[in-house]
N, C-alpha and C positions, 0 to 999 in steps of 0.2 A: 634460238640457239639449240644446238642439239645436245642432250645429254648422251655422253658417249657410252656410260654404264648400261643405260636403256637401251641404246642402239644395238651393243652386243647382245643383250637378252632377246631382242627382237630377231637378231639374225640366227642366233642359235635356235629359236623356234622353228626355223626352217631346218629341221634335223640334218638333212643331208646337204652337202654342198652342192652349188649350181653354178650357173653360169654369171651371177653377180656376186657369189662371195664363196670364200674358201676358208677351211679353219685349219690349223697346224698344231701339233704339240710344241714344236720349237723349230727355229729357223736359225741356221748357222751361215753368215755370210763372211766368215774368216777363212774359208776355204773355197777353191775355185769350183768345186762341186754343189757345194752350198748357193753361192753367189748365182751360179747357172741356173739351179732350180728357181730360184727365187725370182731371178730375171723373166724366166719362162712363165711363171705364174701372174707377175705383173704384165707381162706382154699379152698373154691370154686373156686376162679379165679387161683390160683395156680395150682391145679389140672386139671382145663380146659386147661392151657396154658403151658404144659410141656416144651417149646422151645422157649417160647418169653416171654418178660414183658407183664403184665396186670396192669390195673390202676382202681383207684377209684378217682372221682373227687368230692371234698366237697365244697358246697356252690353254688349250681345250684337247682334252683326251677324244681321240677321234671316235673310238668304239663306244663310250659311254656318254659322251656329249658333256662331261663333267668339266668345271673351269679348276684347273689345276695350277696356273699360272707360271710366268717365267721371271727371269732376273729383270729388273729396270734396265732399260736399253735407252741411252742418253746420247746416240749418235745423230746429230741433226745433219751429217753430211751425207745421208743416205741417199740424197737426190743426185749427189755427184756421181754415185754409182750406176744409177738409171741413166743419166745423161750419157755416161761414158760407154754403155754398152748398146743403148736403144735408140733408134731413129725413130722421130715424131715420139719422143718419150712423154709419157703423161706427166702430170703433176703428183708426186708421191709424198705422203704425210705418215709418220710412224709416231704414234702416240702411246702413253703408258696409262693405263686405266686402272685404277685401284678398285679392289672389290673387299668388302668388309671381313669374308671370311677367310682371306688368304693373309699369311704372315706378312709383316711389314716390308719384308725385302722381296715380296713377289707381286707382280701386276698382271694383267691381260695386255698384250701388244695389239695394238688396232692401226693396221695400214690402210688407209684410205688413198684410193686410186682415181684420179680426175683426167679423163681423157681428152686429147685435144682434137678428135672428130677426125682424126687422120690413122691410117693403118700404121700400126706400131711393129717393129721388126728389130731383130738383132742386128747390131751394126758391125760386129767383128765376131770372130770365133771365141767361143768359151766352153770349156770342158768337152762334152761331145756334141755340144749344138754348132751349126755352122752360121756364119755371117750372112744375113739376109732372110733367115728363117722367120716365119711368120707364126703365132699360134693362136689358137680360139679355145674357147671352153666348150667341151663335149660332154655336158652334164656335169659330172664333178672332177673331170679331167681335163688338163691342159694339152691340147693335141697340135700337132704341127699341121698347116694347110698350104694350100698352094698360094700363090701371091694374087692372083686375080679372083679374089673371093668377094662376094656381096655380103656385106655386113648388116644385118636386121637389127632394128630397134624393137626388143621384147620384152624389156625389163624395167623401163622408165617409170611405169605406174606403179609396179610392185615396189621398187627402190622409194619411190617418192612416198607411199604409203607406209613404208617402214619408217622412214625418216621423219615423217609428221608424227607419227606415233611416239617418237623419242624426243619429242621437244621439250625443252626444261619448263619448269614452273616454280613457284613461289616455295611450294612444299618441299620438292627435290631439293632445291637450294639451301633451305633451312635445315633440311635432316642432314645434307652433305656438311654444313658447317658442323652441327652438334656432333655427327660423327666424328669429324676431324678433331675437335676439341675434347672429345672424350678419349679417342684413341692416343692421342699425343699429349696426354696431360702432365706426364713427367718431363717434357721438353718445352715448357713456357709455350703453348700454342697461341698464336694471335691471328688476327685477320683485318683485312682492311679492304673498303669498297672503293672502287676505281670507277670515276666516270658515271658514278650513281648507276652501275650495271653489273661490273664484274666484282665478285667476291673472290679475294685470294686468301689462302689460309698459310702460313708458315709456321714451323717450330723448329728448335734447335737447342743444343747446350752452349750455354753462352759462355766464352771466356776471354778475359781482358790480359792483353799482352802489351806493356809499354803503352798504355792509354789507348792502344786498338783493340776494337772488340770483333772477334771472330766467334763462329758458331760450328760444332760439329754433330753429326748425325741429324742433319738438316733436312726437312720434308717440306715441300711447297707443292700446292694443289689449286688448281684453277676449279672451284666449285661449281660454278654455271655448268661447265662440260664435263665434270668428274674427270679431270685429266690432272696424272701428276706431272708437273713441268720438271721437278729437280728432286733427286733423292741421293744422299750421300751417307755412308757408314764411317768411312775412315778419313776423310779430307776435313781440311779446315775451309770455312767459307766466310766472305765478309758479305754483308747485305746493305743496301742502300735504297732508299726508294723517295719519292716525291707524290705529288697528286697524279701524275702522268705515267711514271715509270717504276719499274721495281728491277733491280740490278744485283746479280750475283757473280762475285769473282771467288772462283774456286781454285784451292792452293793445293798441291800436291808434295807429300813428304819423300824426299829422296836421300839417300847418303849410306854410309856404312860406318864400322867400327865405332858404333854409338855416337856418331857425329852427323846428325840428321838437320836439314832445312827444309822450311816451306817455300816452294817455287810457285809463283802465279801460273795456273795452267790455262785457264779460259773464263773469259767474261761474257756473261749473258744478260742480255738487257729485255725486258718484256715491256713494250709500249702499249698503252691502251689508247684508243681512239674515240673520239666524239660519235662516232657512226656505229657504235655497239661491235667493232672489229678490234682486234689485236694482233700483234705481230711479235716475233720473238727472233733477236738478231744474236748471233753467238760467233765469237771471234776468238781464235785460239792466241793466246799472249804468251805461250810457253817458250822459254830460252833453255834449251838443254844445258844443264850444268857439266862443265869439262873437269875431269879429274886427271891426276897422274898416270900416264900410260903404264908405268912399271906396275904401279899399286893395281891397276885393272887387270893386268896380265895374271898376277897372282891370285886376284879374286876370280877371275873367269877359269883358270885351272883348277883351283879349290872346287868351285861350283861343279865343274864337270867331273871332278873325282867323287863328289857326293852322288851325283846323278848316276854315275856308273855303279856305286853301292847300292842305290835303290834299284837299278835294273835287275841287279844279282839277288837281292833280297837279303843284302849283309846287313849286318846290325852297326848303326852308326855310334860314333863315341859321343861324348856329352858335348864336347866343343863342335862337332859336326852338327849336332841336332840344333845347336844354337845358329849356327851359321845356315840350316836349313830353313828358318824362318826369314833370313833376308835373301835368300836365294832368288825368288823372282824379283823383288826389286834391284837386287845388283846385276842380275843378267839384263834386265831392262836399262839400267845404267850403261852397262857395257855396250848394247845395241845404239843406244843414244850417242855415245862415243865411238861409232864406226867400228865396232866389233859386230860385223854383219852375220856372222853364223851365231851369235847368241839369240837371235830370235828364233832360229830351228831349236836350239836347247831350250829355250821357254816354252815352245809348243810341246817338245818331246817330254818334259818333266810334267807337264799336266796331270796325267792320270794317276802318277806315283803320288803326288801331292794330295789328290781327291781321295786317294786308297789312305794315305798317312792319316790325316784327320782333317775336319772341316775348316778349321781356322787357317791353317796353310793353303787349302784350296780356295778359300774366299780372298786372301792376300795374293794369289795369283790371279782370279779373276778381277781384281782391282789393277794390277800391272797390265793385264790385256786390254783393259779399258781405257788407260791412258795410252797405251799404245796405238789402239785403234784411231783414238782421237787425233794424234800426232800424224799418223799415215794418212788418214782421210784429210787432213788440212794441208 
């Protein structure tokens, strides 16, 4: 089993990007341009490596090669984007890899691309790239190529050596467990061994409501691979496990006027097999709450007025500052209740909340995370 933290270190030792790996400071697939560029790199890496894995490491400063990290990305539906836009799409996996020197809310994103052996091309137009386009890696660049290309296998031995050098061992596993227990000591850290092989650590702040147990600030890591499987700072989570599975049900808090409820958002089940394999099944179980349309119209218009004041640099009243804390969540509720323009307003307010203070920006990111999950599903 590959220790993904070691794998990233070995990849970064190849200081310059090449035809089997790329590194990015960040990736944004919330906009068409970001999606198009991401798809281009997936296509190029898949075509340039028909017989081996290729990788994209996200959260690395390109100029200094320093690991700076990115936000936790928990969208397991990323393969849907690949399949929608690529012909002969490779299997793409996005994993969140923790590093000890990074803050709790930062990880390194590792994208693993497993080719099908066939030429991958764009299925349809996106941004400035045309459907039918084929890309290949030319050194560190993803370049368009003619369709009748001959793909040569030049990286298999190099990638095989890198992956072999990143294999896990008992020392790495024990160090990973001790690091987790030490780092999360304030949140009742625990560990469990599944199938005599997999070591899973988790932690969270426990809360009992009407005899039901919930957790917040939940962190779950599969130590064998140094992969962070789940991370939440704001949501409530329930956890269930037996000898074969570990199940997480994530709840999201929505509402307004100091009337908030927790709604089930997503169910994730990690199944451990006897053959030293595991799989993760994620199911969206969210049912959008429905609210009175007149009330929503009032809130939506109030939000728009606050947004206009932010854009003009005007001072907010105390009441408006209180409403600002709820603005991302109420825009999200409006969108889920068929106020289609609310998503544009939610995107528009992002830079103003970021400049206002970090807490409001984090609330906005949480709303966008929920929205992304709902849209991809």
